[in-house]
C-alpha positions as CSV (number, residue, x, y, z in Angstrom):
1,M,31.4,-14.3,7.6
2,I,31.8,-16.1,4.3
3,D,33.0,-14.5,1.2
4,R,30.6,-15.0,-1.6
5,D,32.7,-13.7,-4.4
6,P,32.9,-16.4,-7.1
7,S,36.1,-18.2,-7.7
8,P,38.1,-16.8,-10.6
9,D,38.3,-20.3,-12.0
10,A,34.5,-20.5,-12.4
11,P,33.0,-20.2,-15.9
12,A,32.4,-16.6,-16.9
13,G,28.6,-17.0,-17.1
14,L,28.5,-18.6,-13.6
15,R,30.7,-15.9,-12.2
16,E,28.3,-13.2,-13.5
17,I,25.2,-15.0,-12.1
18,K,26.8,-15.3,-8.7
19,K,27.9,-11.7,-8.7
20,A,24.4,-10.5,-9.6
21,R,22.9,-12.6,-6.8
22,T,25.4,-11.3,-4.2
23,R,24.8,-7.7,-5.4
24,A,21.0,-8.2,-5.1
25,S,21.3,-9.9,-1.7
26,L,23.4,-7.0,-0.3
27,A,21.1,-4.4,-1.8
28,R,18.0,-6.1,-0.4
29,A,19.6,-6.3,3.0
30,A,20.5,-2.6,2.9
31,L,17.0,-1.7,1.9
32,Q,15.4,-3.8,4.6
33,L,17.6,-2.4,7.3
34,V,17.2,1.2,6.3
35,A,13.4,0.7,6.1
36,E,13.5,-0.8,9.6
37,D,16.1,1.3,11.4
38,G,17.0,4.3,9.2
39,L,20.1,5.1,7.3
40,S,22.3,6.5,10.1
41,A,21.6,3.4,12.3
42,T,22.4,1.0,9.5
43,T,26.1,-0.1,9.2
44,V,27.9,-1.8,6.5
45,E,28.7,-4.6,8.9
46,A,25.0,-5.1,9.6
47,I,24.2,-5.1,5.9
48,A,26.9,-7.7,5.3
49,A,25.8,-9.8,8.2
50,R,22.2,-9.9,6.9
51,A,23.4,-10.9,3.4
52,E,25.7,-13.5,5.0
53,V,28.9,-12.1,3.5
54,S,32.0,-10.3,4.8
55,P,32.1,-6.5,5.1
56,R,35.0,-6.6,2.6
57,T,32.7,-8.2,0.1
58,F,30.2,-5.3,0.4
59,F,32.8,-2.9,-0.9
60,N,33.5,-5.1,-3.9
61,Y,29.9,-4.2,-5.0
62,F,29.0,-0.8,-3.6
63,D,30.9,2.4,-2.6
64,S,28.3,3.4,0.1
65,K,25.2,2.4,2.0
66,D,23.2,4.9,0.0
67,E,24.2,3.3,-3.3
68,A,23.2,-0.1,-2.0
69,V,19.8,1.0,-0.8
70,V,18.7,2.4,-4.2
71,H,20.3,-0.3,-6.3
72,L,17.2,-2.5,-6.6
73,S,15.1,0.4,-7.9
74,T,17.7,1.5,-10.4
75,D,18.7,-2.0,-11.5
76,R,15.2,-2.6,-13.0
77,F,15.7,0.3,-15.4
78,Q,19.2,-1.0,-16.3
79,R,17.8,-4.4,-17.1
80,L,15.1,-2.8,-19.2
81,M,17.6,-0.8,-21.2
82,S,19.8,-3.9,-21.7
83,R,16.9,-5.9,-23.0
84,L,15.5,-3.1,-25.1
85,F,18.7,-2.4,-27.1
86,A,20.2,-5.9,-27.1
87,D,19.0,-6.8,-30.6
88,A,19.4,-3.7,-32.7
89,G,18.2,-4.7,-36.2
90,E,18.1,-2.5,-39.2
91,H,14.3,-2.1,-38.9
92,P,13.2,-1.9,-35.3
93,V,9.6,-2.4,-34.4
94,N,7.3,0.3,-33.2
95,P,9.3,1.7,-30.2
96,V,6.2,2.0,-27.9
97,L,5.2,-1.6,-28.5
98,Q,8.8,-2.8,-28.2
99,I,9.2,-1.1,-24.8
100,R,5.8,-2.5,-23.7
101,D,6.7,-6.0,-24.6
102,V,10.1,-5.8,-22.9
103,M,8.7,-4.4,-19.7
104,L,6.0,-7.1,-19.5
105,R,8.6,-9.8,-20.0
106,L,10.7,-8.3,-17.2
107,L,7.7,-8.2,-14.9
108,D,6.9,-11.8,-15.7
109,E,10.4,-12.9,-14.8
110,A,10.7,-10.8,-11.6
111,D,12.2,-12.4,-8.6
112,P,9.4,-13.3,-6.1
113,E,11.1,-11.1,-3.4
114,S,11.0,-8.1,-5.6
115,A,7.2,-7.7,-5.0
116,S,8.0,-6.1,-1.6
117,D,11.0,-4.0,-2.8
118,D,9.0,-1.0,-3.8
119,D,7.2,-0.8,-0.4
120,L,10.6,-1.1,1.3
121,M,11.9,1.7,-0.9
122,R,9.0,4.0,0.0
123,A,9.5,3.2,3.7
124,A,13.3,4.0,3.4
125,L,12.6,7.3,1.6
126,E,10.1,8.3,4.3
127,R,12.6,7.6,7.0
128,D,15.5,9.3,5.2
129,P,14.5,11.8,2.5
130,S,18.2,12.3,1.8
131,L,18.0,9.1,-0.2
132,F,16.0,11.0,-2.8
133,G,19.3,12.7,-3.8
134,T,21.1,9.4,-4.3
135,L,18.1,7.9,-6.2
136,H,17.9,11.1,-8.4
137,T,21.6,11.0,-9.2
138,S,21.5,7.3,-10.1
139,M,18.4,7.8,-12.3
140,N,20.0,10.7,-14.0
141,T,23.0,8.5,-14.9
142,I,20.7,5.8,-16.3
143,G,18.6,8.5,-18.1
144,A,21.7,9.7,-19.9
145,E,22.5,6.1,-20.9
146,F,19.0,5.7,-22.2
147,E,19.3,8.9,-24.2
148,A,22.5,7.7,-25.8
149,A,21.0,4.2,-26.5
150,I,17.9,5.7,-28.0
151,A,19.9,8.0,-30.3
152,S,22.0,5.0,-31.4
153,R,19.0,2.6,-31.8
154,Y,16.5,4.8,-33.7
155,A,17.5,6.7,-36.8
156,T,14.6,9.2,-37.0
157,V,13.6,11.9,-34.5
158,R,10.0,10.5,-34.6
159,D,11.1,7.0,-33.4
160,Q,13.4,8.5,-30.8
161,E,10.5,10.5,-29.4
162,L,8.2,7.5,-29.6
163,A,10.8,5.6,-27.5
164,R,10.8,8.3,-24.9
165,V,7.0,8.3,-24.8
166,G,6.9,4.5,-24.6
167,L,9.4,4.4,-21.7
168,S,7.4,7.0,-19.8
169,V,4.1,5.2,-20.3
170,A,5.5,1.8,-19.4
171,L,7.1,3.0,-16.2
172,G,4.0,5.0,-15.3
173,L,1.6,2.1,-15.8
174,T,3.9,-0.3,-13.9
175,Q,3.9,2.1,-11.0
176,T,0.1,2.4,-11.1
177,A,-0.2,-1.4,-11.2
178,M,2.1,-1.8,-8.2
179,L,0.0,0.8,-6.2
180,D,-3.2,-1.1,-7.1
181,A,-1.7,-4.3,-5.7
182,R,-0.4,-2.5,-2.6
183,D,-3.8,-0.8,-1.9
184,G,-5.8,-3.9,-2.5
185,R,-7.6,-2.8,-5.7
186,T,-6.5,-6.0,-7.5
187,R,-5.2,-9.5,-6.8
188,S,-3.9,-9.9,-10.4
189,P,-0.1,-10.2,-11.0
190,V,1.5,-6.9,-11.8
191,A,2.3,-7.9,-15.4
192,E,-1.3,-8.8,-16.0
193,R,-2.5,-5.5,-14.6
194,V,0.0,-3.6,-16.7
195,T,-1.2,-5.4,-19.8
196,H,-4.8,-4.5,-18.9
197,Y,-3.8,-0.8,-18.6
198,F,-2.0,-0.9,-22.0
199,D,-5.1,-2.4,-23.5
200,L,-7.3,0.4,-22.0
201,L,-4.9,3.1,-23.2
202,E,-4.9,1.6,-26.7
203,S,-8.7,1.4,-26.9
204,A,-9.0,5.0,-25.6
205,L,-6.6,6.3,-28.2
206,R,-8.4,4.5,-31.0
């Protein structure tokens, strides 16, 4: 197997891009294998082989198979948080609209392979319900980071509450749009469907 860890002599930006790609490749391989064969039948060696890296490289990115399997699901929220709080100005826009716009941009920029990741995650969870515990733990960690970021980003209790509401709505509508696509209710891109649902919600509230 080849070792895909970037050279320490590579520029910092290039190293980070290569690391992110290797991490995503390992996570997707783990998710595919667990969805196909189950967690107990999936080995680190098999994950590394499918991702075309060495088993040693796997442990440079993940501590366990479970962590790799849920990574693609939790990474989406990490990237949302990073985008959301990257440009903290003195007068932030309406938190609900800000979260909506950031979520839509992320959906527009999604890797083509990510369209099937949610179906794979559901299949993996059906095979191995124990993964719910790993996913729950990871999401709790990210939730705590969101809480800290929200408290730092927004000065008033009202804006902090709006940010929590906006996040819940954005994630809920995204999940609904993905289910629509999976069940054949729409052929529209997920981002377009989420925009449609936001428009419906806004008109209903008016």
